[in-house]
N, C-alpha and C positions, 0 to 999 in steps of 0.2 A: 283450334286452328283449322283453317280451310286451305288445303294444299293441293297442288297438282305435282305429279312426278312425270317428267318427260325425258326422252332420249330415244335413240334409234332402237330397233329390234335387237335384242341381245345385250343391251346395256346393263341389265340387271334391275330394271324398274320393278318387276314383280317381287323379287327378293327383297329389295330395299324398301318397297312400299310396306310390306308386312312388318319388317323390323322397325321402320320409322314410325308407322302407325301404332305399333305396340309401345314404343318408347314415348310417344306423345299421348297415348290413351285415346286415339280416335280410330274409327273404322276405316279400313282400307277397302276401296271399291275398285275392282278390276273389271273393265269391260271385256278383256280377254277371257277371264274366268266365266263371266256371264255368258259369253258366246259359246265357250267350250261346253258348259253345262247344258245349254240348249241343244247343241249338236249331239252330245251323248244321249240326251233324252229323246231325240228325234222330233222335237217340237217343230211347228211350222217355221218359227223364227230360226231355229237351229238349222233346218234344211236350207233356208234362204241364206243364212250367214255362211254356211259351209261352202257354198259355191264361191263366195268372195274370198274366204279365208284360204281355200285350197289354191286359188289363183294368185295369192299374195296381194290381193286388193283390199281396200277398206270396205267394211260393211256400210251400206248407205246411211246417210245422216239421220233420216227420219226414224229408222229403226233404233239406231244408237241413242239419239236424243231422247226418245221416249223411254228407253230403259234407264238412262241416267236420271231423268226427271223423277221417275217412279221411285228409284232407290234413294235419291236425295230427299224426296218428300217424306221418307220414313225416319229421317235423322233429325235430332234436335240440337246436337252440338258437334261441330267439326267433322272433318273427313279428310282423307287423302285419296284423290282420284288418280288411278293408274290406267293409262291407255286412252284417255279422253281429256281434252279435245284433240282431234287430229287434223281438223280442217278449219279454215276461217269461219265457215258456216257454223261449225260446232262451237267455236269460241263465242260467236254471237248468241247461239242457243244457250250456252252455259251462262253468259252474262244475263240473259233474260230470266233463266231459272233462278239464279242467285238474287237478282233484283226483285223478283216475285216474293222471295223469302226475306227481303230486306237486308241482304248481306253481300259481301264481296269476297274475293280471294285474298288470302294473306301473303302467300308466296308460291312461286313456281320453281320447283327443283329440277335441274337439268343435269343428267348424268352424261359425261363425255367419255367415250371409249373409242380407241383406234379401230378403223374399219377391218383390218386383218383380224383383230381380236374378236370383233363382232361375228365375223363369218366362222371363226374357229368355235366360238361358244355355241352358235346356233347349229352348226353341223354336228357338234358333240351332243347337243340336246336332242336333235333328230334321231341320232343313233340310240341314245339311252332311253328316250321317252316314246319313240315311234310317232312323233307328231308330223302329220302330213303337211302342216304349214311351215316345216323346217327342212324341206328338201332343198338342195343347193340352188336350183334354178328359182325356186320360190323365195329363198332367202335373198338372193340378189335383187329380185323384183321388189321385195318388201323394203329393202334399203333404198332403192330408187324412189319408191312411193313416199317413204319417209322424207327423203331429201326434197322432193317436189312439193309435197302437200303439208307436211307437219313442221319441218324446219323453219319455214317462214313465220310460224306462230311465235317463235322465240323473239323475233323483232317486236311483235305486238306486246308481249309481256315485258320485254326490256323497256319499251317506251313507257309502260305503266310503273316501272320501278319494282317489279315483282320477281325478277330472275335471281336465282341462287345457283351458280354454276359449281359443279362438284366433279372431281376426277373420279370416274367409275372404274378405273383400272386397279387390279390387285385383289387381295383377299376380301371376301364378303364383309367380315367384321371391320376391316380397316375402312372400307367404303362407308359402312354404316356410321362409324365414328366421325368421318369427314362430313357426312350429311348432317348429323346432329349438331356438330360443332358449327357448321356454316349457318344452320337455322338459328342457333343461339346467338351468333355474332350479328345476324341481321335483325334480331328482335322478333 
């Protein structure tokens, strides 16, 4: 299966991506993890990405697209992408990457979580993990950027008949069960 998992920051994409990927026996590919590893390692990409991440902005498409292409080129069967695509240009880049591989997406999972719960989750994560991209002013900016740049992608994938909407509220295990059930229902 070739899947995307989408939703606003704090919706639980990373947590669900790992659980769902394990359940489907496909690798989970998180652009956020790739960015954080590069930041921690102090690579040139990491230093560049950190400027954007700390401001609550998206890392430029050309950097992100190259990383995703390199990772997908390593795979032979299925994946679950977490945190990509985030812009219309990235949708087009992913379409090209997949076309070059002679394949397409199977489904796009979308986790829906109330905005107040998102802020609560993200501020809690900032306190427990010390993440600079989870300071309250950055959180609010990240939610604005998601609304402006990523939310419109849901229409693109809805027109393609790929969206699978899932309630992301509640306990992690309950959300995982809802995601897997929704995937099985949609084939």
